[in-house]
C-alpha positions in Angstrom: 15.5 -14.7 -7.7 13.3 -12.0 -10.1 9.3 -12.2 -9.7 7.3 -11.5 -12.8 4.3 -9.4 -13.2 3.3 -11.8 -16.1 0.5 -14.2 -15.6 -0.8 -12.4 -12.2 -3.7 -10.9 -11.5 -3.5 -7.5 -9.7 -6.1 -6.4 -7.0 -5.3 -2.9 -5.9 -7.3 -0.5 -3.7 -7.5 3.4 -4.3 -6.4 3.2 -8.0 -8.4 5.5 -9.6 -5.8 8.1 -9.8 -2.5 9.1 -8.2 -0.1 6.4 -7.2 -2.6 3.5 -7.8 -3.5 4.5 -11.2 0.3 4.7 -12.0 0.9 1.1 -10.6 -2.0 0.0 -12.8 -0.5 1.5 -16.1 3.0 0.1 -15.4 1.9 -3.4 -14.1 -0.1 -3.5 -17.5 3.0 -2.7 -19.3 4.7 -5.4 -17.6 2.4 -7.8 -18.7 -0.1 -8.4 -15.7 -3.0 -10.5 -16.9 -5.8 -8.5 -15.4 -6.4 -5.7 -12.8 -9.0 -5.1 -10.4 -9.5 -1.6 -9.0 -11.3 -1.3 -5.7 -12.3 2.4 -5.1 -15.0 5.0 -4.3 -13.7 7.3 -7.1 -16.2 5.9 -9.7 -15.9 8.8 -12.1 -12.0 8.4 -12.4 -12.0 4.7 -11.9 -14.6 4.1 -14.9 -12.5 6.5 -16.9 -9.4 4.9 -16.4 -10.9 1.5 -17.0 -12.2 2.5 -20.4 -8.9 4.3 -21.2 -6.9 1.1 -20.6 -9.3 -1.4 -21.9 -8.9 0.5 -25.1 -5.4 0.1 -25.3 -4.9 -3.5 -23.8 -8.2 -5.1 -24.5 -11.8 -5.7 -23.0 -11.8 -6.5 -19.4 -8.2 -6.1 -18.7 -9.1 -3.4 -16.0 -12.2 -3.5 -13.8 -13.4 -1.0 -11.5 -15.2 -2.2 -8.5 -16.9 0.4 -6.3 -15.5 -0.4 -2.8 -15.1 1.5 0.5 -12.2 0.1 2.2 -13.4 1.4 5.3 -16.8 -0.7 5.0 -15.7 -4.1 6.4 -18.5 -6.0 4.5 -17.9 -4.4 1.2 -14.1 -4.9 1.5 -14.7 -8.6 2.3 -17.0 -9.3 -0.2 -14.9 -7.7 -3.0 -11.6 -9.2 -1.9 -13.3 -12.8 -1.9 -14.8 -12.3 -5.2 -11.7 -11.2 -7.0 -9.4 -13.5 -5.2 -11.6 -16.7 -5.5 -10.0 -18.6 -8.3 -7.1 -20.9 -6.6 -5.8 -21.5 -10.3 -4.6 -17.8 -10.6 -1.5 -16.2 -9.2 -2.5 -12.8 -7.3 -0.8 -9.7 -6.3 -2.7 -7.4 -3.8 -1.8 -3.7 -3.3 -3.2 -2.0 -0.3 -2.9 1.6 -1.7 -6.1 3.5 -0.5 -5.4 6.5 2.1 -6.4 9.8 3.3 -4.2 12.7 5.1 -6.8 14.2 7.4 -6.3 14.3 11.3 -9.5 16.7 11.9 -11.7 15.8 14.7 -14.4 15.0 12.2 -12.2 12.8 10.0 -9.7 11.2 12.1 -11.5 7.9 12.7 -12.2 7.5 9.0 -8.5 7.9 8.4 -7.6 5.1 10.9 -10.3 3.0 9.1 -9.0 3.6 5.5 -5.3 3.8 6.0 -4.8 1.1 8.8 -8.0 -1.1 9.4 -8.9 -1.5 5.9 -5.2 -2.4 5.0 -5.1 -5.0 7.8 -8.5 -6.5 7.0 -7.4 -6.7 3.2 -4.1 -8.0 4.1 -5.3 -10.9 6.3 -8.2 -11.9 3.8 -5.8 -12.0 0.9 -3.3 -14.1 3.1 -6.2 -16.5 4.0 -7.1 -16.8 0.4 -3.7 -17.0 -1.3 -1.6 -19.0 1.3 -0.2 -22.5 0.1 -1.0 -24.2 3.1 -4.8 -23.3 2.9 -5.1 -24.4 -1.0 -3.9 -21.4 -2.7 -0.9 -20.7 -4.8 1.1 -18.1 -2.6 1.2 -14.7 -3.8 2.3 -11.2 -2.9 0.9 -8.4 -0.7 2.2 -4.9 -1.0 1.3 -2.4 1.6 1.7 1.5 1.1 3.4 3.2 4.0 5.1 6.5 4.2 8.5 8.1 5.1 6.6 9.6 8.3 6.9 5.9 9.7 10.3 6.8 10.5 9.8 10.1 12.1 8.2 11.9 14.8 5.4 14.2 13.2 3.7 16.4 15.7 1.8 18.1 13.0 -0.2 14.9 12.1 0.1 12.2 14.8 -3.0 10.2 13.7 -1.6 9.8 10.1 1.9 9.3 11.3 0.6 6.4 13.6 -1.1 4.7 10.8 1.8 4.6 8.7 4.2 3.5 11.5 1.6 0.7 12.2 1.6 -0.5 8.6 5.5 -0.7 8.6 5.4 -2.8 11.7 2.5 -5.0 10.4 4.2 -5.8 7.3 7.6 -6.7 8.9 5.6 -8.9 11.2 3.3 -10.6 8.9 6.0 -11.1 6.4 8.2 -12.8 8.5 9.7 -16.3 7.7 7.4 -17.8 10.4 4.5 -17.2 8.1 6.1 -17.0 4.6 7.7 -20.4 5.0 4.2 -21.8 5.4 2.0 -19.5 3.0 4.4 -18.6 0.3 2.8 -15.3 0.3 5.3 -12.3 0.7 4.3 -9.2 2.4 6.3 -6.1 1.3 6.2 -2.5 2.7 6.9 0.7 0.7 7.5 4.1 2.4 7.0 6.8 0.1 8.1 10.4 0.3 6.2 13.5 -0.6 4.4 12.4 -3.7 2.5 14.8 -6.0 -1.0 13.3 -5.6 -4.4 14.7 -4.5 -3.8 13.3 -1.0 -1.6 16.4 -0.3 -3.7 19.0 -1.5 -4.4 21.8 0.7 -8.2 21.3 0.6 -7.8 17.5 1.4 -5.5 18.0 4.5 -7.1 18.3 8.0 -6.1 18.5 11.6 -7.6 18.7 15.1 -5.3 21.9 15.2 -5.6 24.4 12.6 -2.2 25.9 13.3 -0.7 22.6 12.7 -2.1 22.4 9.0 -0.2 25.6 8.2 3.0 24.3 9.8 2.7 21.0 7.8 2.1 22.9 4.6 5.3 24.8 5.4 7.2 21.6 6.3 6.0 19.9 3.0 7.4 22.8 1.1 10.8 22.2 2.2 10.8 18.4 1.1 11.4 17.1 -2.5 8.3 16.3 -4.1 8.2 13.1 -6.5 5.9 12.1 -9.2 3.2 9.4 -8.9 4.9 7.5 -11.5 8.2 7.4 -9.4 6.0 6.0 -6.5 4.5 3.6 -9.0 7.6 2.4 -10.2 8.8 1.6 -6.8 6.1 -1.0 -6.5 6.8 -2.5 -9.8 10.6 -3.1 -8.6 9.7 -4.0 -5.0 7.5 -6.6 -6.2 10.2 -8.0 -8.8 13.2 -7.9 -6.3 11.8 -7.7 -2.5 12.0 -10.6 0.1 9.2 -11.0 2.2 9.3 -8.5 5.1 11.3 -6.4 3.0 10.9 -2.7 3.4 11.5 -0.3 0.3 11.8 3.6 0.1 10.6 5.4 -2.6 11.7 9.3 -2.2 12.5 12.3 -4.4 12.3 10.6 -7.6 15.3 8.3 -6.9 15.3 4.5 -7.8 13.5 2.3 -5.2 15.9 1.3 -2.3 15.4 -1.8 -0.2 16.2 -0.2 3.2 15.3 -3.4 5.1 18.7 -3.6 7.1 18.3 0.1 8.1 14.9 -0.9 9.8 16.2 -4.0 11.1 19.0 -2.2 12.8 16.6 0.4 14.1 14.3 -2.2 15.7 17.3 -4.0 17.5 18.3 -0.5 19.0 14.8 0.1 20.3 14.5 -3.6 21.7 17.6 -3.1 23.8 16.1 -1.9 26.9 13.9 -5.0 27.0 16.3 -7.6 26.1 17.8 -7.7 29.4 14.6 -9.0 30.7 14.4 -11.9 28.3 14.7 -15.3 30.0 
């Protein structure tokens, strides 16, 4: 089955620039009905809104100032956008930062993980068919660091690993068969966005910042448009609880089978205790 972007309303966080802005542009090209961008970057968000409304028509894109780390702001704006049960919704939790410094790591957890989980659960509650909604899709942005041990940035790594596990669990058939809300996870490789600029990277160990920059230079860097395209394709073809890889400007790849095998291997030591 192929899912169409047409006749859907898109709520996306952190879409004023980077991957989120690319998703917005490509979703509009696919015929999405309307886009709501929840972000703290007002300057770029308003500029993108004006640019795309000039192309696609007034009120096609709406910027809403929202700090995803602020639970009340997040709840209020999600409920505002997803209030109409007659509409079909797609939610993309995209906002994130890359900073493990002592001053910022709690904010990193709040943005990357807590905000994403909160947004997902609110969206699920409002969209689920067994609660009066029309079903829908939640797409959560993780990273290839979810598959690896990354000593340089353990907090960032932990948030992305948690997002992967969260999506697999929330998207499982036990939920999907009742809610008709797909939950899809996308793991992006190194992507050319502001999140990886040297001035935006931080660590509790400064030596690790330099080490991480050296490591990043050894990995292929993809465009934001490639990552955005992965979101488009995963929505079209992804099953609930599926995991998709977007890396090195290659086409999006469904890697659910690899993740399932890895989870089975990790579960082997405890299976002997199962009753």
